[in-house]
N, C-alpha and C positions, 0 to 999 in steps of 0.2 A: 506738753506745751500747747497752749491755745493757738488757733489759727491766726488771730490778729498779731500775737506776739511773734510767731514764726515769720509772718509777713513783714513786720517791723524790722526784725533782725536781718532778713534777706535784703530788704530795700536799703537799709543803712550800710550794710556791707558792700553793696553795689553802688553806693553814693547816689541814690535816686531821691527825687523830691516827690512829695505827695502825701496821701493818707489812706488809711484802711478803716472801715467801720462796719459794725453789724447792722443789718436791716431788720425791720420788724418781722419779716417772714422767715427769719433764720438764715438767710443768705448773707454773704459778706461782699461789700463793694470796695474796690480799690481804684484809686486814681493816682497814676504815676507818670513821671516825666524824667527822661534822662537820655543817654546815648542809646542808639539802636541796639548795640551789642549788649549793653547792661540790661535793657528792657527785655530782650530775648531771653537772657539767662534767668531773669526774675520770673518771667512767665513760665518757664520750664520748672523752676522751683515751686511755683504755686500749683502747677499740675500734679506734682508729687506730693506736696503738702507735708506737714510734720508727721512724725511717727504716730500711728494710731488714728490719723485723720482719714476721712473718706471724701475725696474731692470728686464731685460728679461732673462738673462742667466749669470751664474757664472761657469766658467770652472776652474778645478783645476788639477794641475799636481804636483806630488811629486818628479819630476826630479830635481836634483841639477842644479843650473844655472851656476855654476863655476864663478860667478860674485861676487865681493865684494859688500856687501850691507850696506848702511849707517845706522848708529844707533846714534841718534834716527831716526825713519822712516821719510821720507821727500817727498815733492812733486817735481817731476822731470820735466824737460822740455820735450816738444813733441819730439818724435823720428824723 
């Protein structure tokens, strides 16, 4: 399973709003919003990743994006 689809399923299961997208450099960017507990569980799932994935780093910022976030969570196009 691809990382974006893994992220989509985890976010929807936790009822989070936001999006995931691939970046040109091969990294993946996620913007998510929800309850503190749900976001914590989500971040832990991202750190583990799907079977066969190699997650080297998860950076987290609590800064508000000022952006409207889709609900339910979705896969966005590349920036």
